[in-house]
VOGU-3710 file (C-alpha; in Angstrom, 3 decimals, decimal comma):
1> avqagtvpms> 37,362/120,076/77,266  37,621/122,187/80,366  37,337/125,725/78,609  34,504/123,984/76,866  32,411/122,626/79,521  32,479/119,119/78,819  34,765/118,199/81,708  34,025/120,158/84,965  36,460/121,765/86,712  35,703/119,626/90,020
11> vlddklirrf> 37,381/116,654/87,710  40,612/118,357/87,548  41,148/119,716/90,934  40,021/116,147/92,142  43,186/115,102/90,005  45,483/117,660/90,810  44,411/116,977/94,719  45,317/113,496/94,974  48,731/114,090/92,912  49,664/116,952/95,032
21> rvtmqlglwd> 48,950/114,888/97,982  51,141/111,764/97,262  54,056/114,203/96,430  53,802/115,906/99,180  53,734/112,954/101,640  57,036/111,986/99,409  58,691/115,055/100,458  58,913/116,348/97,421  58,034/119,753/98,051  59,886/120,566/100,593
31> nppvaqsaip> 63,053/118,619/99,403  63,004/119,098/95,262  65,337/116,496/94,134  68,651/117,994/92,739  70,071/116,572/89,828  72,807/114,068/90,149  76,047/114,245/88,604  76,646/113,414/84,570  77,779/109,678/84,014  81,016/109,399/82,764
41> ssvgatdgvt> 80,901/109,445/78,997  84,318/107,728/78,168  84,212/104,346/76,170  85,925/103,077/79,219  84,529/103,980/81,883  82,812/101,416/84,615  79,466/103,244/83,837  79,621/102,681/79,953  81,034/99,115/80,586  77,901/97,979/82,472
51> arkigeassv> 75,384/99,870/80,025  77,005/97,989/77,459  76,861/95,025/78,990  73,106/94,971/80,154  72,491/96,305/76,210  73,957/93,339/75,021  72,356/91,078/77,684  68,929/92,302/76,363  69,269/90,949/73,071  67,188/87,715/72,053
61> llknssnllp> 68,696/85,413/69,914  65,457/83,980/68,075  66,778/82,115/65,920  70,265/80,357/64,800  69,435/77,010/62,493  72,803/77,096/61,125  75,058/78,001/63,858  76,084/81,106/62,181  76,416/83,516/65,605  78,355/84,379/67,162
71> lsasnihsia> 80,044/85,004/63,815  83,892/84,218/63,632  85,671/87,494/62,666  88,673/85,497/61,075  86,607/83,581/58,950  84,330/86,395/57,660  85,774/87,968/54,463  83,365/90,292/53,640  79,969/91,436/55,261  76,960/93,444/53,550
81> ligqspwaav> 75,313/95,161/55,875  71,665/96,170/54,613  69,116/97,686/55,815  67,251/101,674/55,805  68,277/104,571/58,029  67,698/104,518/61,037  68,171/100,897/61,547  71,114/100,127/59,722  72,640/103,383/59,060  72,619/104,927/62,691
91> akssgggtag> 72,375/103,234/66,411  68,658/103,166/67,112  68,693/103,362/70,841  65,336/104,408/72,197  61,818/105,352/71,070  60,026/108,393/71,013  58,492/110,551/73,388  58,978/109,580/77,009  60,533/106,315/75,525  63,336/109,071/74,600
101> vhpiysvtpl> 66,803/107,744/76,049  69,820/109,698/74,919  72,441/107,344/75,777  75,875/107,963/76,741  77,749/107,351/73,303  76,379/105,069/70,616  77,732/102,935/67,912  76,664/103,274/64,278  76,164/99,286/63,084  79,247/99,964/60,519
111> aglqkrapna> 81,700/101,025/62,755  80,613/98,152/65,215  81,107/95,782/62,558  84,368/97,620/61,017  85,754/97,481/64,706  84,864/93,804/65,469  86,023/92,382/61,862  89,033/94,956/61,016  90,154/92,331/58,296  86,807/92,015/56,669
121> tityndgsdl> 85,095/94,009/53,592  81,882/95,689/54,525  79,940/96,955/52,141  76,846/99,186/53,637  73,134/99,253/51,160  70,260/100,853/52,268  67,826/98,616/50,529  66,532/101,370/48,248  66,957/99,502/45,218  66,267/95,906/45,818
131> asaaaaakaa> 68,407/94,470/42,673  71,392/96,374/44,284  70,900/95,005/47,753  70,596/91,535/46,177  73,746/92,071/44,336  75,266/93,481/47,551  74,432/90,004/49,501  75,450/87,945/46,869  79,069/89,220/46,945  79,701/88,915/50,564
141> dvaivmvgda> 80,454/85,814/52,773  77,711/87,339/54,927  74,207/89,083/54,752  73,437/91,560/57,907  70,110/92,746/57,232  68,963/95,626/60,150  65,037/96,198/60,499  62,832/98,188/63,249  59,913/99,806/64,057  59,978/103,424/65,301
151> rkegmdypis> 57,260/103,712/68,696  56,006/106,309/71,163  53,075/106,132/73,310  49,988/107,859/72,364  48,670/105,494/69,743  48,123/102,038/68,184  50,734/100,524/65,999  50,597/97,934/63,146  52,949/95,050/64,104  53,962/94,883/60,402
161> lsgnqdsivs> 57,341/96,642/59,468  56,842/99,675/57,167  57,760/100,497/53,954  59,742/97,628/52,080  61,276/95,930/54,614  60,085/92,342/54,214  60,932/92,717/50,666  64,639/93,853/51,511  64,911/90,832/54,208  63,299/88,050/51,371
171> tvaaanknti> 65,377/89,641/48,369  68,699/89,432/50,823  67,817/86,206/51,942  66,967/84,771/48,348  70,555/85,938/47,267  72,760/84,460/50,450  71,857/81,686/52,394  73,954/83,127/55,277  71,330/85,796/55,855  71,037/87,173/59,708
181> vvvksgsvil> 68,569/89,633/60,668  68,724/92,381/63,668  65,363/93,549/64,739  65,309/96,899/66,305  61,852/96,718/67,635  59,761/98,362/70,710  57,235/95,132/70,298  56,432/92,346/68,639  56,586/92,333/64,993  55,301/89,779/61,815
191> mpwvnqvssi> 58,077/87,885/60,198  56,993/86,617/57,210  60,457/85,684/56,031  61,188/83,899/59,458  61,911/80,667/57,215  64,280/82,302/54,883  67,025/83,491/57,082  69,478/81,750/58,992  69,778/83,750/62,062  67,407/86,574/63,768
201> leawy> 68,794/89,030/66,497  66,031/90,808/68,464  67,903/93,602/69,559  65,297/96,340/71,093  65,704/99,923/70,568
//
């Protein structure tokens, strides 16, 4: 815009002067920030435990009409984990752009369920075939559907879930009354299936 003449160079100078003035007042030019040592990465390290507790505490239980949650590992013999990638296949730990966060470590939904319910049979279905997803849900004691969005700064986003995620939830809920929806979103989303499922957990990123 400056090169095209639509923004005067004086405007750019003014913004840079105001920015640099503050960084000089903060002493960042005389004493540049020094990179800190890496956060301990082992699962049992204090920092990792704290990060995990914060992540758990930030989740919001939006619905639990049948008191399905928390699940009892001893009473659950089979679980159907259903949802597209990246929401059900891998850990969705951040947004995009400057909202991108590199976690110390992450756990896939499948691995997490296997660890917490080692005696249960857990089946993963990506929901690409609704009939297959319904069959997997019907054969399980509990169906967990993971849905979400992928957001970053710089544009407006629709509040409807992308692709056929709404259809996946409705189809699974019709096949299994014990359906839990885990939402991994950066903001509000529409939930046309809210009255069809037993429990909804907003996990954010």
